[in-house]
Every structure is written in structure tokens, then in C-alpha cells.
C-alpha positions in Angstrom: 43.2 139.2 -25.4 44.2 139.0 -29.0 46.5 136.3 -30.4 48.6 136.7 -33.5 49.7 133.8 -35.7 52.3 134.4 -38.3 52.5 132.5 -41.5 55.0 132.5 -44.4 53.4 133.4 -47.7 54.5 131.8 -51.0 53.1 134.0 -53.7 53.9 133.3 -57.3 55.5 136.0 -59.5 52.1 137.5 -60.6 50.8 137.7 -57.1 54.1 139.3 -55.8 53.7 141.9 -58.6 50.1 142.5 -57.7 50.8 142.9 -54.0 53.8 145.2 -54.7 51.6 147.3 -56.9 48.9 147.5 -54.2 51.5 148.5 -51.6 52.7 151.3 -54.0 49.1 152.5 -54.6 48.4 152.5 -50.9 51.6 154.5 -50.2 50.5 156.9 -52.9 47.1 157.3 -51.3 48.7 157.9 -47.9 51.0 160.6 -49.2 48.2 162.3 -51.2 45.9 162.2 -48.1 48.7 163.7 -46.0 49.3 166.4 -48.6 45.5 167.2 -48.7 45.4 167.6 -44.9 48.5 169.9 -44.9 47.1 172.0 -47.7 43.7 172.2 -46.2 45.1 173.4 -42.9 47.3 176.0 -44.6 44.4 177.5 -46.6 41.4 177.2 -44.3 43.0 176.7 -40.8 40.9 173.5 -40.5 42.0 170.0 -41.1 40.3 167.3 -43.1 38.9 164.3 -41.3 39.5 160.7 -42.3 35.7 160.3 -42.9 35.8 163.2 -45.4 38.8 161.6 -47.1 37.1 158.2 -47.1 34.1 159.6 -48.8 36.4 160.7 -51.7 37.6 157.2 -52.4 34.8 156.3 -55.0 35.7 159.5 -56.9 39.4 158.6 -56.8 38.6 155.2 -58.2 36.7 156.8 -61.1 39.6 159.2 -61.9 42.3 156.6 -61.3 41.0 153.2 -62.3 44.2 151.4 -61.0 42.8 152.0 -57.4 40.0 149.6 -58.3 42.6 146.8 -58.1 42.9 147.3 -54.3 40.2 146.1 -51.9 38.1 149.0 -50.6 38.7 148.2 -46.9 42.4 148.1 -47.6 42.2 151.7 -48.9 40.2 152.7 -45.9 42.8 151.2 -43.6 45.4 153.4 -45.2 43.3 156.5 -44.3 42.8 155.2 -40.7 46.5 154.7 -40.4 47.1 158.3 -41.4 44.4 159.4 -38.9 46.2 157.5 -36.1 49.4 159.2 -37.0 47.7 162.6 -36.5 46.0 161.4 -33.3 49.4 160.4 -31.9 50.9 163.7 -33.0 48.3 165.8 -31.3 48.4 163.5 -28.2 52.2 164.1 -27.9 51.8 167.8 -28.4 49.2 167.9 -25.7 51.5 166.0 -23.3 54.5 168.2 -24.1 56.4 165.3 -25.6 58.4 165.4 -28.8 55.6 165.6 -31.3 56.9 164.0 -34.6 54.6 165.3 -37.3 53.3 162.6 -39.7 55.7 162.2 -42.5 55.5 161.3 -46.2 56.2 157.7 -46.7 58.9 156.6 -49.1 59.1 153.1 -50.7 61.2 151.8 -47.7 58.8 153.2 -45.1 55.5 151.7 -46.3 55.5 148.0 -46.6 52.2 146.6 -45.3 48.7 146.1 -46.4 45.7 145.4 -44.1 43.0 143.1 -45.2 39.7 142.8 -43.2 37.9 139.5 -42.9 35.7 140.4 -45.9 38.9 140.5 -48.1 40.4 137.1 -47.3 39.6 133.6 -46.5 41.9 130.9 -45.2 41.4 127.6 -47.1 43.6 124.9 -45.7 47.1 125.6 -46.8 46.1 128.6 -48.9 44.7 132.0 -48.2 42.4 133.5 -50.8 42.9 137.3 -50.8 40.4 139.4 -52.8 41.9 140.9 -56.0 45.2 138.9 -55.5 44.2 135.2 -55.6 45.1 132.1 -53.6 48.5 132.2 -52.0 50.2 129.2 -50.4 50.9 129.6 -46.7 53.1 127.5 -44.4 52.6 126.8 -40.7 53.0 129.6 -38.1 56.4 130.5 -36.8 57.8 129.8 -33.4 58.2 132.7 -30.9 57.0 135.2 -33.5 60.3 135.0 -35.5 60.5 133.8 -39.0 63.7 132.6 -40.6 65.9 135.3 -42.2 65.1 134.1 -45.7 61.4 135.0 -45.2 60.2 137.5 -47.8 56.5 137.8 -47.1 54.7 137.2 -43.8 51.0 137.1 -43.0 49.9 137.8 -39.5 46.4 136.6 -38.5 44.9 138.2 -35.4 42.4 136.1 -33.5 40.1 137.0 -30.6 39.4 134.4 -27.9 36.4 132.8 -29.6 38.9 132.2 -32.5 37.3 134.4 -35.1 39.6 136.2 -37.5 39.3 140.0 -37.1 42.0 141.1 -39.5 44.8 140.0 -41.7 47.9 141.9 -42.5 50.1 141.2 -45.3 53.6 142.4 -44.4 56.1 143.0 -47.2 59.7 143.5 -46.6 61.7 143.6 -49.8 59.1 141.5 -51.5 60.5 141.5 -55.0 64.2 141.3 -54.1 66.4 140.7 -51.1 65.8 139.0 -47.8 65.2 140.1 -44.3 63.9 139.2 -40.9 60.3 140.4 -40.5 58.3 140.2 -37.4 54.7 141.4 -36.8 54.4 145.1 -36.4 51.2 146.8 -35.1 49.5 149.4 -37.3 
């Protein structure tokens, strides 16, 4: 059984801008990968797998150096997220349910980054995130709900032997506005 602990993040302005830029780059990658899958299917009748798209990431980083500012596993998690969307689509088609084709994500529909254990380390009251820096965190929330003034939330998933298996940075109106944000599965 997994347990999820939620922490409030207190990034400084530079870290907020870095995380917002990373979210935007990940959204751009998601939309480009979706466009590639659609175009490939229209021209060849075959789709592109996430492994084929993942193998293109080093070339993308060479052409677009700004993608080097995002951890490699975070970019891979974006492609896995798109792959899951397609798996769910085909499962629903197979079960004669309303399918819901994967859609392009606008700024308001893509607000999370996934960091694997290689990309972060909890150090007391700070979490060190690769390519972002040390961000101050506060104690976990009660009942999974954070106060309405929360802007950035970190959710740490832990397996029974208490080893971190993933870290998701959830952003809801990170640069402006407030809102209630609870953990969402991706």
C-alpha cells in the first residue's frame, strides 16, 4: 500500500520562475508528442510508441537547449503520461465506453511535474530538486487538504518500507492567484 504525504512548498521567486518554465516546457513536449502521434497515424496508419519518442529526447535537447534545464526523468514522465492517455483511450474504445481522445493541453490543463528519486532529496525542512535548487517545505497537511492560500504542493509517495518512490510537484496558479490543491494521480 502506498502512502502519500503532502507538503507545502515555499519557493523563492527564481525557483517559481524555474518551475513555471519547466511546466511550460513539459506541456510543450506533451503537445508536440501528441501531434507527432496523430501525424504518424494519418500518414502511415501506425502510431508512434513512447519508447520511440523517448529515444528522440537527446536530439530534442540538442536542437532546443532550453529542454536541458528539465531533468531527463521528468521529460520521460511526460511521455509516459501521454502513453497512459492513449492506453486509457483504447481501453475505453474496446469496452464500448465514451472514448475521449487525448487532447492538447493548454496552460490551465497542465500543472504538474513528476520527479523521480534521482531528481530530488529531502534534507530536513528543505527539498533539493535537481535543476531547481533547495526549496523550503512545511509539515504535511491533515486529511490531504491544504489551506486555500496554498500555491505549491509537493506530494511524496512512500511504500511500506518508507522509501521514496516518486515526488510530484503540483502547481496551481503558481505565479499568481490562490487555490485549493489536493493530490491528483498521474
